[in-house]
Structure formats: C-alpha cells, structure tokens
C-alpha positions as CSV (number, residue, x, y, z in Angstrom):
1,I,6.8,-20.7,-1.8
2,Q,6.8,-24.0,0.0
3,G,10.4,-23.6,1.1
4,S,9.7,-20.1,2.4
5,M,6.7,-21.3,4.4
6,S,8.8,-24.1,5.9
7,D,11.4,-21.6,6.9
8,I,8.8,-19.4,8.6
9,Q,7.4,-22.4,10.5
10,M,10.9,-23.5,11.6
11,V,11.7,-20.1,12.9
12,M,8.4,-19.8,14.8
13,S,8.7,-23.3,16.3
14,A,12.3,-22.7,17.3
15,R,11.5,-19.3,19.0
16,A,8.2,-20.2,20.6
17,S,8.3,-20.0,24.4
18,R,8.7,-23.3,26.3
19,K,8.2,-24.6,29.8
20,W,11.2,-25.9,31.8
21,D,10.6,-29.4,30.4
22,G,10.9,-28.2,26.8
23,A,7.1,-28.4,26.0
24,Y,5.5,-25.4,24.5
25,T,3.6,-23.1,26.8
26,S,-0.2,-22.9,26.2
27,D,0.1,-19.5,24.6
28,A,2.9,-20.7,22.3
29,E,0.8,-23.8,21.3
30,R,-2.2,-21.5,20.4
31,F,0.0,-19.2,18.5
32,L,1.7,-22.0,16.5
33,S,-1.7,-23.6,15.8
34,D,-3.2,-20.3,14.6
35,M,-0.2,-19.6,12.4
36,S,-0.2,-23.1,10.9
37,H,-3.9,-22.6,10.0
38,K,-3.1,-19.2,8.4
39,L,-0.1,-20.5,6.4
40,R,-2.1,-23.5,5.2
41,A,-4.9,-21.3,4.0
42,Y,-2.5,-18.8,2.4
43,H,-0.8,-21.6,0.5
44,I,-4.1,-22.9,-0.8
45,L,-5.3,-19.4,-1.8
46,F,-2.0,-18.6,-3.4
47,W,-2.2,-21.5,-5.7
48,A,-5.9,-20.8,-6.4
49,S,-4.9,-17.4,-7.6
50,Q,-2.0,-18.6,-9.7
51,A,-3.2,-21.8,-11.3
52,R,-6.4,-21.8,-13.4
53,R,-7.4,-25.3,-12.4
54,Y,-7.7,-24.2,-8.7
55,R,-9.6,-20.9,-9.4
56,I,-12.9,-22.5,-8.3
57,L,-11.6,-22.2,-4.8
58,L,-11.9,-18.5,-5.0
59,T,-15.6,-18.6,-5.7
60,D,-18.3,-18.6,-3.0
61,R,-18.8,-22.3,-3.5
62,G,-15.1,-23.0,-3.1
63,L,-14.7,-20.8,-0.1
64,S,-17.8,-22.4,1.5
65,R,-16.3,-25.8,0.9
66,M,-13.0,-24.7,2.5
67,V,-15.0,-23.5,5.6
68,A,-16.7,-26.9,5.7
69,K,-13.3,-28.7,5.6
70,G,-11.8,-26.4,8.3
71,V,-9.3,-24.8,6.0
72,L,-10.9,-21.4,6.6
73,T,-13.1,-20.1,9.4
74,N,-16.4,-18.5,8.6
75,K,-15.0,-15.1,9.7
76,E,-12.1,-15.5,7.2
77,K,-14.6,-16.4,4.5
78,E,-16.7,-13.3,5.3
79,A,-13.6,-11.1,5.0
80,F,-13.1,-12.5,1.4
81,D,-16.8,-11.8,0.7
82,L,-16.4,-8.2,1.7
83,Q,-13.5,-7.7,-0.6
84,R,-15.3,-9.0,-3.7
C-alpha cells in the first residue's frame, strides 16, 4: 500500500499546474495539500482496519484523538459516526 500511495503522490505532484517559474499555482497547492491529508488518513485507517493492535483508532475515542491531532477533520469524523 505504501508504494502505491507514493506512486499516486508522484503522479499528482508531477501533473499539478505550475506558474511560469515552476512553483505550484495556489489551486494546485490546495489540491495537493488536501490529497496528502486524505491519503495520510486513508493509510492510518487502512492499518487500523487490518491490524488488531490499531483497531482502537476506529473507536469514537480513537477518531476523536485523530481529530485533535489533525489527522482527520471533525467533518470526516462525523461521516464515520454516521456509518456506524
């Protein structure tokens, strides 16, 4: 999974729109930042669902802690709450 996520990030960063000086446009920066956040959260939640030792992250307490640490937004946590 880590290799695939790295591939996704490489493709996104290579294809993101840039200014004439090579810097990312503000839209591209927002997009890449948002996608990095989502991929990081996905990676953590994937392992929480696969490895018993990380299952606590799937509880309300674990999700709340991830919100406090900035791994998830409150809106993302609420989406998980609705699914349980």
